[in-house]
C-alpha positions in Angstrom: 53.8 -36.6 -11.9 55.8 -36.0 -8.7 54.6 -37.1 -5.3 53.8 -33.5 -4.0 51.9 -32.7 -7.2 49.9 -36.0 -6.9 49.0 -35.2 -3.3 47.9 -31.7 -4.3 45.8 -33.1 -7.1 44.1 -35.6 -4.9 43.3 -33.1 -2.2 40.4 -30.7 -3.1 41.3 -28.3 -0.4 44.4 -27.2 1.6 44.7 -25.6 5.0 46.4 -22.2 5.3 46.6 -20.5 8.7 43.8 -22.8 9.9 41.5 -22.0 7.0 40.4 -24.6 4.4 41.0 -23.1 1.0 39.3 -24.3 -2.2 41.3 -24.8 -5.4 40.1 -21.4 -6.7 41.2 -19.6 -3.6 44.6 -21.4 -3.8 45.0 -20.2 -7.4 44.2 -16.6 -6.4 46.6 -16.8 -3.5 49.3 -18.1 -5.8 48.7 -15.3 -8.3 48.9 -12.8 -5.5 52.2 -14.2 -4.3 53.5 -14.3 -7.8 53.3 -10.5 -8.0 56.4 -10.0 -5.8 56.1 -6.3 -5.7 52.5 -6.3 -4.5 53.2 -9.2 -2.1 56.1 -7.4 -0.3 54.2 -4.1 -0.4 51.4 -5.7 1.6 53.8 -6.9 4.3 55.6 -3.5 4.4 52.3 -1.7 4.7 50.9 -4.0 7.4 54.1 -3.6 9.4 54.0 0.2 9.2 50.3 0.2 10.1 50.7 -2.2 13.1 53.6 -0.1 14.4 51.6 3.1 14.1 48.8 1.5 16.1 51.2 1.5 19.1 52.3 5.1 18.5 51.7 6.0 22.2 54.4 3.4 23.2 56.8 4.7 20.5 56.4 8.5 20.6 55.2 10.1 23.8 56.1 12.7 26.4 55.2 10.3 29.2 57.2 7.2 30.4 55.9 3.8 29.4 56.4 2.5 32.9 57.8 4.2 36.0 58.7 3.0 39.5 58.3 5.3 42.5 58.7 4.3 46.1 58.7 0.6 45.1 55.4 0.9 43.2 54.9 0.6 39.5 53.0 3.2 37.4 52.0 3.2 33.8 51.8 6.9 32.8 51.4 6.1 29.1 47.9 4.7 29.8 46.9 6.3 33.1 46.8 10.0 34.2 48.5 10.4 37.5 48.5 13.6 39.5 51.7 15.3 40.4 51.2 14.5 44.0 51.8 10.8 43.2 55.4 11.6 42.6 55.9 14.0 45.5 54.7 17.1 43.8 52.5 19.8 45.3 49.7 20.1 42.7 46.8 17.7 42.2 46.9 18.3 38.4 48.2 15.8 35.9 51.9 15.3 36.2 54.2 16.8 33.6 57.0 14.2 33.3 59.2 16.6 31.3 59.2 19.0 34.2 62.7 18.9 35.8 61.2 18.7 39.3 59.0 15.7 38.5 61.8 14.0 36.5 64.2 14.5 39.4 61.8 13.1 42.0 61.3 10.0 39.9 65.0 9.6 39.4 65.7 9.9 43.1 63.0 7.5 44.3 62.8 5.1 41.4 63.2 4.8 37.6 61.4 5.4 34.3 61.4 3.7 30.9 60.8 6.3 28.2 59.6 5.7 24.6 62.0 5.7 21.7 60.8 9.2 20.8 60.3 11.2 24.0 57.8 13.6 22.3 54.0 13.3 21.6 52.4 14.7 18.5 51.5 17.9 20.4 54.6 18.2 22.6 56.4 21.5 22.1 60.2 21.3 22.6 61.2 24.5 24.4 64.9 23.6 24.3 65.6 24.0 20.6 69.1 25.0 19.5 67.6 27.3 16.8 64.2 29.0 16.4 61.4 26.7 15.1 61.2 25.2 12.7 64.6 23.6 13.6 66.5 21.2 11.4 67.0 17.5 12.2 69.4 16.8 15.0 70.1 14.0 17.5 67.0 14.9 19.6 64.5 15.6 16.8 65.5 13.1 14.1 63.4 14.8 11.4 63.5 18.3 12.9 60.5 20.3 14.2 57.6 22.1 12.7 57.0 25.8 13.0 55.5 25.3 16.5 58.5 23.3 17.8 56.7 19.9 17.6 58.7 16.8 16.7 58.1 16.0 13.0 58.7 12.2 13.4 56.1 11.9 16.2 53.5 13.8 14.2 54.3 11.6 11.1 53.7 8.5 13.2 50.4 9.7 14.6 49.3 11.2 11.3 50.0 8.0 9.4 47.7 6.1 11.8 44.9 8.6 11.5 45.2 8.7 7.7 45.1 4.9 7.3 42.3 4.4 9.8 40.2 7.2 8.1 40.8 5.6 4.7 40.0 2.1 5.9 36.8 3.1 7.7 35.6 5.2 4.8 36.5 2.5 2.3 34.6 -0.2 4.1 31.5 2.0 4.8 31.4 3.4 1.3 31.8 -0.1 -0.2 28.9 -1.4 1.8 26.6 1.4 0.7 27.8 1.3 -2.9 27.5 -2.4 -3.2 24.0 -2.4 -1.7 22.9 0.4 -4.1 24.4 -1.2 -7.1 22.9 -4.6 -6.2 19.4 -3.1 -5.9 19.8 -1.2 -9.2 21.2 -4.1 -11.2 19.0 -6.9 -9.8 15.6 -5.2 -10.1 16.3 -3.0 -13.1 13.4 -1.2 -14.8 12.0 1.9 -13.0 14.1 1.2 -9.9 17.3 1.4 -11.9 16.1 4.5 -13.8 15.2 6.4 -10.7 18.5 5.5 -9.0 20.5 6.5 -12.0 18.8 10.0 -12.1 19.4 10.4 -8.4 23.1 9.5 -8.7 23.5 11.9 -11.6 22.1 14.8 -9.5 24.0 13.8 -6.3 27.3 13.4 -8.1 27.0 16.9 -9.5 27.0 18.6 -6.1 30.2 20.6 -5.4 31.7 18.6 -2.5 34.5 21.0 -1.7 32.1 24.0 -1.6 29.8 22.1 0.7 32.8 21.3 3.0 33.9 25.0 3.1 30.3 26.1 4.0 29.9 23.5 6.7 33.4 24.1 8.1 32.4 27.7 8.8 29.4 26.5 10.8 30.6 23.3 12.5 34.1 22.5 13.9 35.2 19.5 11.8 36.5 16.3 13.5 37.3 12.8 12.5 33.7 11.4 12.5 32.2 14.6 11.0 34.5 14.4 8.1 33.9 10.7 7.7 30.1 11.2 7.5 30.4 14.0 5.0 32.8 12.1 2.8 30.6 9.0 3.0 27.7 10.9 1.6 29.6 11.2 -1.7 32.2 8.4 -1.8 29.8 5.5 -2.0 29.1 6.2 -5.7 32.5 4.9 -6.8 31.4 1.2 -6.8 27.8 1.6 -7.9 28.3 1.4 -11.6 30.6 -1.6 -11.3 28.3 -3.6 -9.1 25.2 -2.6 -11.1 26.8 -3.9 -14.3 27.7 -7.2 -12.6 24.1 -7.7 -11.4 22.6 -6.7 -14.7 24.8 -9.4 -16.3 24.2 -12.1 -13.8 20.5 -11.7 -13.0 19.4 -13.6 -16.1 21.9 -16.5 -15.7 20.4 -20.0 -15.6 21.2 -20.6 -12.0 19.5 -17.4 -11.0 16.4 -18.3 -13.0 16.4 -21.8 -11.5 16.6 -20.4 -8.0 13.7 -18.1 -8.8 11.6 -21.0 -10.2 12.3 -22.9 -7.0 10.7 -20.1 -5.0 13.9 -18.7 -3.5 13.3 -15.1 -2.3 15.0 -12.2 -4.0 17.1 -11.2 -0.9 18.5 -14.8 -0.7 19.3 -14.8 -4.5 21.1 -11.5 -4.2 23.1 -12.5 -1.1 24.0 -16.1 -1.9 24.0 -16.3 -5.7 24.7 -13.0 -7.4 26.7 -11.0 -4.8 29.7 -13.4 -4.7 30.3 -12.8 -8.4 30.1 -9.0 -8.0 32.4 -9.0 -5.0 35.3 -10.2 -7.2 35.4 -6.9 -9.1 34.7 -5.0 -5.9 37.6 -6.5 -4.0 39.9 -5.6 -6.9 39.0 -1.9 -6.7 39.1 -1.6 -2.9 42.9 -0.9 -2.5 42.5 2.0 -5.1 39.5 3.3 -3.2 41.6 3.3 0.0 44.2 5.2 -1.8 41.7 7.8 -2.9 40.2 8.1 0.7 43.7 8.8 2.2 44.4 11.4 -0.6 41.1 13.1 0.1 41.8 13.5 3.8 45.3 14.8 3.0 43.9 17.3 0.5 41.3 18.6 3.0 44.0 19.0 5.7 46.3 20.8 3.3 43.5 23.3 2.4 42.6 23.8 6.1 39.1 22.1 5.9 40.1 18.8 7.5 40.9 17.7 11.0 40.8 20.2 13.9 43.9 22.5 14.3 46.7 20.8 16.1 45.7 17.3 15.0 48.6 15.2 13.5 48.1 15.2 9.8 50.1 14.6 6.7 48.2 17.3 4.9 48.9 19.8 7.6 52.6 19.0 7.4 52.5 19.5 3.7 50.9 22.9 4.2 53.7 23.8 6.7 56.3 22.8 4.1 54.6 25.2 1.6 54.5 28.0 4.2 58.1 27.4 5.4 60.3 27.1 2.3 63.3 27.8 4.4 62.7 24.5 6.2 62.8 22.0 3.3 62.8 19.0 5.6 59.1 19.6 6.3 58.0 19.4 2.6 60.4 16.6 1.7 59.4 14.4 4.7 55.7 14.7 4.1 56.1 14.2 0.4 58.2 11.1 0.6 56.0 9.5 3.3 52.8 10.1 1.2 54.5 9.0 -2.0 55.8 5.8 -0.4 52.5 5.0 1.3 50.3 5.6 -1.8 52.8 3.6 -3.9 52.5 0.6 -1.6 48.7 0.7 -1.9 48.9 0.9 -5.7 51.2 -2.1 -5.8 48.9 -4.0 -3.5 45.9 -3.1 -5.7 47.8 -4.4 -8.7 48.5 -7.7 -7.0 44.9 -8.1 -5.9 43.8 -7.4 -9.5 46.2 -10.2 -10.7 44.8 -12.5 -8.1 41.2 -12.2 -9.3 42.1 -12.1 -13.0 40.9 -15.5 -14.4 43.3 -15.1 -17.3 46.3 -15.2 -15.0 47.7 -18.6 -14.3 50.8 -19.1 -12.2 
């Protein structure tokens, strides 16, 4: 046995990024890294997501930083009145206004983002009527209202991923809790829960959204709450089966005999086993959450009008067949993003598969 292998065998744990990993965690991490497609998909997805978190510094109709009369201003984060830059009106400054831009150029300087358009900025200097094709100014063209497609893609990607992450985490918490209670206690509790889930899952979600959209103006949190009412059921059956299997194991019976309370047994002894299958399915749940928001936006029952949305861009591509860049751009972005999540899910599945040995 070589020296590195001997050292690894003697050490029960290893530090990775400051965390002490057990041999089981090291084996799972090795299995995840062995799936090269999923491993690199994770890094690509994280890079795109982190970049989108700083969308205001990449695509904005305001300078990142501006100097005027030897003073520094940060318009990307603070609203300054036009009078700050020598204007006449106390309203918020329009930095694309030629007068304001000239004043800043004469008395200072400004650093603009890479894309000088926000998600709702209308370009009134288009060479052709909107939607205009890609050019040196609008790299992916504009939509039917003259807004930059690349800027809306950047903001729309961030909203879609954040919506999917929040919905996945909240629905997983509710679903795991419901499945744990059903599986651990069984009997009448399990029977009543199952009948409730059968009735609840039979409700027409899309019709309810259409009815509620005609009464209430939908927004991010409203959509999240409505979708959470129905998305939590995706993990219940899986967690319930794990708890039904594990509740009669010897170590659970021993803990019960020692007087350990049911909440402690559920949290410390049974739940870790159920979380293995739960973590395996979470990337696929995230994929479904993003698809759901995109579908609602495509049908017009999602985010408020004007919000950056991949589904809304898909709808524009359908309504403007003479502008193929709209449909192609949104399709390829969605296909690429969802493919990355599928590949990550496959790698996570391999990592938690006890039959996989690197």
